[in-house]
N, C-alpha and C positions, 0 to 999 in steps of 0.2 A: 328554863325560860323565865322571863320576868313575870311575876304574878301581880296583877292589879290589886287584888284583895290584900296581899301581904304588904304592898306599898301603902295602900290606903290606911291600913292599921298602924303602920309606922309613922305616917304623916296625918295626924288627927285633924288638921285643918283642911285636908284635901278630901273632897267627896267624888266618888266615881261618877263619871258622866257629866260633872259640872266643872271641876278644875283639875282633874287628873285623867289623862288619856294615855293608855298603854297599848301599843300595837305589836303584833308579831313582826310586821314588815311595813315599811313606808319608803317612798322615794327619798324623802328627806324630812326630818323633824322640823327644820326651819321653814321649809316650803309649806308644810301643813300648818304650822303655827302662824305664818304670815297671812294665810288665807282665813284661818279661824279668827284672827284678831281683827278682821274687818267688821265683825259683829260684836256687840257688847259681850264681854267675857270677864270673869273675875280676875283681879290683879294677882299675878303670881301663878297663873294657870301653867300646868306642866304637861308637856308632850314627850313621850318616850317611845322608843322602838327597839326591838330585839335585833333588827337588821335594817340597814338602809340599802336600797338598790341604786340610789343616785345621791349619796351623801356629798355635801359640798364643804370645801374649806374656803379660805380667803382667796381672792383673785380668781374665783370660779374653778379652783382646782378640785379634783375628785378626792373623796375621803375614803380610805380603805375601811370597809364596814362589814366584816364577816359576822355571821349570826351567833347568838347565844353565848357570847364571850365578853363583849365590851359594853360600854355605856354610850348611848346616843340620845341626847335630850335637848329640849328647848324650853325656856321659860318666857312667858309673856308679861311685860310690864308696860305701864304708860306714865307719862310725866307731862307737866305743864310746859308749854313752849318757852316760858321764861327761864327754865333751867338751861344753863349754858355749858355745863361741864360734860358734854356728850362724849368727848374724847376719853374721859376717865371710865366709861362704862366697861369696855373690855378689860381694862387694867384692874378695876374693882373685881370683875368676875374671875379673872385669873388668880388674884390673891385669895378670894374666898374658896375657890376650888382647891388651890394648893394647900390651904389650911385643913380642909376637909380630908384630903388624901393623907396628909401627914398624921392626922388624928386616928386614921384607920390602919395605917401601915408603918408608922415611924420611919418612913423614907423621906429624906430631904428633897424638897421640890424647889426648883428655880423657874423663873419665867423669862422668856425671850420676848422683847417688845415686838409687836404689841399683843400677841395672842397665843404664843406657844408655851406649853407646859412641859418642863424638862426634868429628867433625872440624869445627872452627870453628862449634860449636854446632848442627851438623846431624847427625842420627842416621845412623850407618853400621852399627850393630849393636845387639843387645840380648841379655840373659841372663835365663833363667828357671830358678830352682832349685826343685825339688820333692822332698819327702822323705816317708818313712814308716818306722815302726818294724817291723823284721823280727821282733824278739822282745824280751824284757825287757832284753837287754844290747846290742843292735845296732840302729843306724838306717842306712837306706839313703838316699843323696841322689843325685839326677840333676841334673847341671849341663847345661842346654840353652843353646845359643847360635846366633844367626843373624847372618851378616855379609853385607852387600851388597858383592859383589866386582866382577863384570864387567857391571854394568848401565849403559847410557847414560842420560842425563837423560830422554830421551823415553820410557823404559820405565816411569817411575813414574806411578802414578795422580795425577790433578790435585791431590787433597787432600794428597799426600805431597811434591809438588815443592818447596814452600818449606821443608820441615823435614827432608828425608831426602837422603842422598847415597850414593855408592858409592866404593870404592877406585879403580876405573877412572876415574871423573870427576875425582877429586882427584890421581891420579898421572899421568893422560894416557897410560895404557898398560894392556894386558890382562895380568892376573896369572895365574900358574900356581896353580890351586887346590890341587893335590896338595902342593906345597912349602909353601904357606901353612898348609894343614891340618897338615902335619908339625910346623911351628913352634908352632901353637896347641895341639895335643894334647900335645906334649912340655912346653910351658910350663905347661899346666894340671896335668899329672901332677906336675911338680916343685913347683909352688906348693902343690898339695894336700898333698904329703908334708911340706913345710915348715910349713904351717899346723897340721897335726895334731901334728907333733913339737915345734914351738917356740911355738905359739900365735899370736894375732893381731898381737903386737908385731913379728913377722917381716915382715909386709906393711903395717903401719899407715902408716909414713912414705911408702912408695911409693904407696899409694892416696891419701893426703891430698895429696901433691904434684901429682897430676893430676886431683883432683876439682874440676870446674868449678862445682859447686853452692856450695861454701864461699865465703862473703863476698858472696853474691848475695841480692837480694831475691827471695823465692820465694812461691808460692802452693801450699799442700798440700791435696789432696783426700783425705780419710780414707776408709777402707773403708765407713763408715756414710753417706757422702755429704756430710758436713759439710766446710767449708773454713776455712782459716786462712792469713793472710799474715804474713810476718815475714822476718827476716834469718837465713840459714843460717850458723851459728856454728862448729860443730865436729862431729867424729865421736866418739861415745861408746865405752865399753869393749866393748859388745856389738854394735858396728857400727851403732848407731842414729844418725840425724841429729839434732843438737841445734840448735834454732833459738830466736831471740828474737822473740816475737810483736810485731807492730806495735802501738803505743799505741792505735790506733783500735779494736782488738779489745778492748773493755772487759772482757769476761769473762776475758781472759787477762792483764790488766794486772798481776795479782798474781804471775804466774809469770815469773820472770826468764829461765829457760831451760826449754824444753819438749823432751822426748824424742819423736822420731817414729820408731816402729819399723816402720810400714807406711803407705804412702800414695803417691799419684801427685803428683810434683813438677813444677811449671812454673817455669822461670826467667822472672822479670818484667823485661822490657826497659823503658828509659825511655819508648819510644813508647807503651807500654801505659798510661802515666799521662796521656797527652795526649788 
């Protein structure tokens, strides 16, 4: 199980009961973090759980959260409301976590816009960013992340077996979650400070270089349930995905490039056309 004392020793800037919270079980680290953040709390506060009973992904999907094997965590930050690059926060977080995983495993990590962490197009982790305005000048953001670490292939539900994987499966070894967490938390805090002080250009190239969505034929399901196919072209200034709709979508033929700010993305493989 995760040890708060071991983590506190690895993270010298974190003090137990002040900015590091480690639980055997939570409904959701993001849910706890959002409630905690309503009161004054140190920047970069960390909430971790060995198990989630109601873990959440994007679009209110449930997150597969078995105990004592994976990483489920949330970090709390705040920023001045004049900061405009909110769309880059999940992209920055994905880039930071990808680098941390690579440093610990030597496994190549790619990112599916906006929040999936992939190994060879199979999902190994995800990010969920949620925010609220504390007052007229300050916004609080919670960066939640889940990583499949020490799961054997037999542990996944049947519906996840073709699309999910774990670091253990890919590296053929059991990983120390404490050291991996140290790398992830440190990378996220450093990347946050860089994003706030320098803007999205500081992480733009790093994200684009590992975004596996770009250049692919994709299908987007928008929050209202509508769908659209096209080619993922680039990442816009606000972190939005820019796509070229397929000619078959007549209603979009007049739009050369469409900005996608929110939606569920599916990479379309050649076999999907057969």
